[in-house]
DRENKEFI-856895 format. One line per 2 residues: number of its first residue (from 1); their letters; for each residue x, y, z of N, C-alpha, C. Coordinates in nm, 2 decimals, m for minus. Each point is the difference from the previous one (the first is absolute). Layout:
BEGIN
NUM	a	X Y Z X Y Z X Y Z ~ ...;
# end
This chain:
BEGIN
1	mi	m2.26 m2.89 m0.62 m0.06 0.10 m0.10 0.14 0.09 m0.08 ~ 0.06 0.04 0.09 0.10 0.08 m0.03 0.09 m0.05 m0.09;
3	fa	0.01 m0.14 m0.02 0.12 m0.06 m0.09 m0.12 0.03 m0.13 ~ m0.09 m0.06 0.01 m0.12 0.01 m0.10 0.02 0.13 m0.10;
5	ll	m0.05 0.09 0.09 0.02 0.13 m0.05 0.16 0.07 m0.07 ~ 0.09 m0.06 0.09 0.16 0.04 m0.05 m0.01 m0.07 m0.17;
7	ai	m0.07 m0.18 0.02 0.03 m0.04 m0.17 m0.08 0.05 m0.08 ~ m0.06 0.04 0.02 m0.12 0.06 m0.06 0.06 0.15 m0.07;
9	av	0.09 0.10 0.04 0.03 0.12 0.00 0.15 m0.07 m0.09 ~ 0.05 m0.12 0.04 0.12 m0.03 m0.07 m0.03 m0.04 m0.18;
11	lc	m0.11 m0.08 0.01 m0.01 m0.06 m0.10 m0.09 0.17 m0.08 ~ m0.07 0.05 0.07 m0.05 0.12 m0.10 0.13 0.09 m0.06;
13	gg	0.07 0.03 0.10 0.10 0.08 m0.01 m0.03 0.14 m0.06 ~ 0.12 0.07 m0.04 m0.01 0.14 m0.10 m0.05 0.10 0.10;
15	gg	0.01 0.11 m0.03 m0.06 0.13 0.04 0.03 0.08 m0.13 ~ m0.09 0.10 0.04 0.01 0.14 m0.09 m0.15 m0.01 m0.09;
17	vr	m0.02 0.03 m0.08 m0.09 0.08 m0.07 m0.01 m0.12 m0.11 ~ 0.10 m0.10 m0.04 m0.03 m0.08 m0.10 m0.05 m0.15 0.08;
19	yg	m0.02 0.01 0.12 m0.04 m0.11 0.08 m0.11 0.03 0.10 ~ m0.08 0.07 m0.04 m0.12 0.06 0.05 m0.09 m0.08 0.03;
21	lt	m0.02 m0.10 m0.05 m0.10 m0.11 0.03 0.10 m0.17 0.09 ~ 0.07 0.01 0.00 0.10 m0.07 0.08 0.01 0.02 0.14;
23	nl	m0.01 0.14 m0.02 0.05 0.07 0.14 m0.19 m0.01 0.07 ~ m0.09 m0.01 m0.05 m0.16 0.00 0.05 m0.04 m0.12 0.02;
25	iv	0.07 m0.07 m0.04 m0.01 m0.14 0.05 0.07 m0.02 0.14 ~ 0.13 0.04 0.02 0.06 0.00 0.12 m0.09 0.07 0.08;
27	ql	m0.05 0.13 m0.01 m0.04 0.05 0.06 m0.14 m0.04 0.09 ~ m0.08 m0.04 m0.10 m0.13 m0.08 0.02 0.01 m0.13 0.09;
29	sa	0.12 m0.05 m0.02 0.04 m0.12 0.06 0.06 0.00 0.14 ~ 0.05 0.13 0.03 m0.01 0.05 0.14 m0.07 0.04 0.06;
31	lv	m0.14 0.06 m0.05 m0.10 0.07 0.05 m0.09 m0.19 0.02 ~ m0.03 m0.05 m0.08 m0.04 m0.13 m0.01 0.05 m0.05 0.16;
33	il	0.09 m0.01 0.01 0.11 m0.11 0.13 m0.05 0.11 0.09 ~ 0.00 0.14 m0.01 0.02 0.08 0.10 m0.18 0.00 0.09;
35	av	m0.11 m0.04 m0.09 m0.13 m0.02 0.01 m0.02 m0.15 0.05 ~ 0.03 m0.09 m0.04 0.00 m0.13 0.08 0.02 0.00 0.14;
37	hg	0.16 0.09 0.02 0.03 m0.06 0.07 0.01 0.15 0.12 ~ m0.13 0.05 0.02 m0.06 0.14 0.07 0.06 0.00 0.15;
39	ps	m0.02 m0.13 0.07 0.04 m0.01 0.14 0.13 0.01 0.03 ~ 0.07 m0.07 m0.06 0.15 m0.02 0.01 0.03 0.21 m0.05;
41	fv	m0.03 0.07 m0.10 0.02 0.11 0.01 m0.06 0.09 0.09 ~ m0.07 m0.01 0.06 m0.09 0.07 0.14 0.12 m0.03 0.11;
43	af	0.02 m0.11 0.02 0.11 m0.07 0.10 0.12 0.11 m0.02 ~ 0.06 m0.05 m0.15 0.15 0.08 0.01 m0.05 0.16 0.00;
45	wk	m0.08 0.08 m0.03 m0.03 0.13 0.02 0.00 0.05 0.13 ~ m0.04 m0.10 0.10 m0.02 0.04 0.13 0.16 0.00 0.07;
47	aa	0.06 m0.09 m0.04 0.15 m0.01 0.07 0.11 0.04 m0.08 ~ m0.05 0.05 m0.13 0.15 0.08 m0.05 0.03 0.15 0.05;
49	pf	0.11 0.00 0.00 0.08 0.12 0.04 m0.11 0.14 m0.11 ~ m0.02 0.11 0.05 0.00 0.12 m0.07 0.02 0.02 m0.13;
51	pl	0.15 m0.03 m0.01 0.04 0.06 m0.14 m0.04 m0.10 m0.12 ~ 0.00 m0.14 0.05 m0.05 m0.11 m0.09 m0.13 0.03 m0.03;
53	rt	m0.09 0.01 0.09 m0.15 0.07 m0.05 0.02 0.12 m0.08 ~ 0.05 0.07 0.06 0.02 0.13 m0.11 0.03 m0.03 m0.15;
55	lv	0.13 m0.05 m0.02 0.05 m0.09 m0.10 m0.13 m0.08 m0.10 ~ m0.07 m0.13 0.07 m0.09 m0.03 m0.03 m0.14 0.06 m0.06;
57	aa	m0.04 0.12 0.08 m0.14 0.05 0.00 0.05 0.05 m0.14 ~ 0.09 0.13 m0.03 0.09 0.04 m0.10 m0.02 m0.05 m0.12;
59	sl	0.02 m0.12 0.01 0.03 m0.14 m0.11 m0.14 0.01 m0.08 ~ m0.09 m0.03 0.11 m0.11 m0.02 m0.02 m0.11 0.09 m0.06;
61	ll	0.05 0.10 0.09 m0.12 0.15 m0.09 0.09 0.08 m0.09 ~ 0.11 0.00 m0.07 0.02 0.05 m0.09 m0.03 m0.06 m0.15;
63	pl	m0.08 m0.07 m0.01 m0.02 m0.10 m0.15 m0.17 0.06 0.01 ~ m0.06 0.02 0.15 m0.15 0.03 m0.01 0.05 0.14 m0.02;
65	lq	0.08 0.12 0.08 m0.02 0.09 m0.05 0.04 0.06 m0.14 ~ 0.04 m0.09 m0.08 0.04 0.03 m0.18 m0.12 m0.03 m0.08;
67	vv	m0.13 m0.07 0.08 m0.12 0.01 m0.08 m0.09 0.10 0.05 ~ 0.02 0.10 0.09 m0.08 0.10 0.01 0.02 0.13 m0.11;
69	pl	m0.10 0.00 m0.03 0.05 0.12 m0.10 0.01 0.14 0.08 ~ 0.08 0.06 m0.10 0.01 0.17 0.06 m0.07 0.09 m0.06;
71	pp	m0.06 0.09 0.06 m0.05 0.13 m0.06 0.05 0.09 m0.07 ~ m0.04 0.02 m0.10 0.10 0.08 m0.14 0.08 0.11 0.10;
73	ef	m0.04 0.08 0.11 0.03 0.12 0.04 0.16 m0.02 0.07 ~ 0.02 m0.18 0.00 0.10 m0.02 0.08 0.10 m0.05 m0.12;
75	wt	m0.04 m0.09 m0.11 0.10 m0.04 m0.08 0.06 0.08 m0.12 ~ m0.10 0.13 m0.02 0.01 0.11 m0.09 0.11 0.10 0.09;
77	si	0.04 m0.03 0.13 0.09 0.12 0.03 0.11 m0.09 0.09 ~ 0.03 m0.08 m0.08 0.12 m0.09 0.11 0.12 0.07 m0.11;
79	pg	0.08 m0.03 0.08 0.16 0.10 m0.07 0.06 m0.12 m0.16 ~ 0.02 0.12 m0.11 0.03 m0.08 m0.10 m0.13 0.03 m0.12;
81	rk	m0.14 0.00 0.06 m0.07 0.02 m0.12 m0.03 0.09 m0.05 ~ 0.08 0.09 0.02 0.03 0.14 m0.08 0.06 m0.06 m0.14;
83	ai	0.13 m0.05 0.06 0.08 m0.08 m0.13 m0.08 m0.11 m0.08 ~ m0.08 m0.08 0.04 m0.06 m0.13 m0.08 m0.11 0.11 m0.07;
85	le	m0.07 0.09 0.03 m0.05 0.09 m0.09 0.04 0.08 m0.09 ~ 0.12 0.03 0.00 0.08 0.04 m0.11 0.03 m0.09 m0.07;
87	sy	0.03 m0.07 0.03 0.07 m0.13 m0.08 m0.14 m0.03 m0.08 ~ m0.13 m0.01 0.03 m0.06 m0.06 m0.08 m0.04 0.10 m0.10;
89	kl	0.01 0.15 0.01 m0.02 0.10 m0.10 0.13 m0.01 m0.09 ~ 0.08 m0.04 0.02 0.14 0.00 m0.09 m0.04 m0.11 m0.09;
91	ig	m0.07 m0.11 0.05 0.01 m0.10 m0.11 m0.14 m0.02 m0.08 ~ m0.12 0.11 0.07 m0.11 0.01 m0.03 m0.12 m0.16 0.04;
93	ae	0.07 m0.04 0.10 m0.09 m0.09 0.06 m0.11 0.08 0.12 ~ m0.13 m0.11 m0.02 m0.12 0.05 0.11 0.08 m0.02 0.12;
95	es	m0.04 0.11 0.13 0.07 m0.03 0.14 m0.16 m0.10 0.06 ~ 0.08 m0.08 0.07 m0.08 m0.11 0.08 m0.03 0.04 0.11;
# end
């Protein structure tokens, strides 16, 4: 199945903002393959060394964390927010 995923990745190719849908196809294909071969993944998880498990966990958790909404207190206090608000005032745009 890894060869099928590699073939999908090569055929869809691309990267960056302009290729969002093709990246989505590759990612969803990887998730489908992972779901279909769940027992193999569990066997890998039990046998893999800790650094590799950490890398796999981080790779799976990062996209999930990006869909968690942050409270306004957090994203309004991030560094550089003041400069963004000042630039909005300069161009007369509404802040978001």
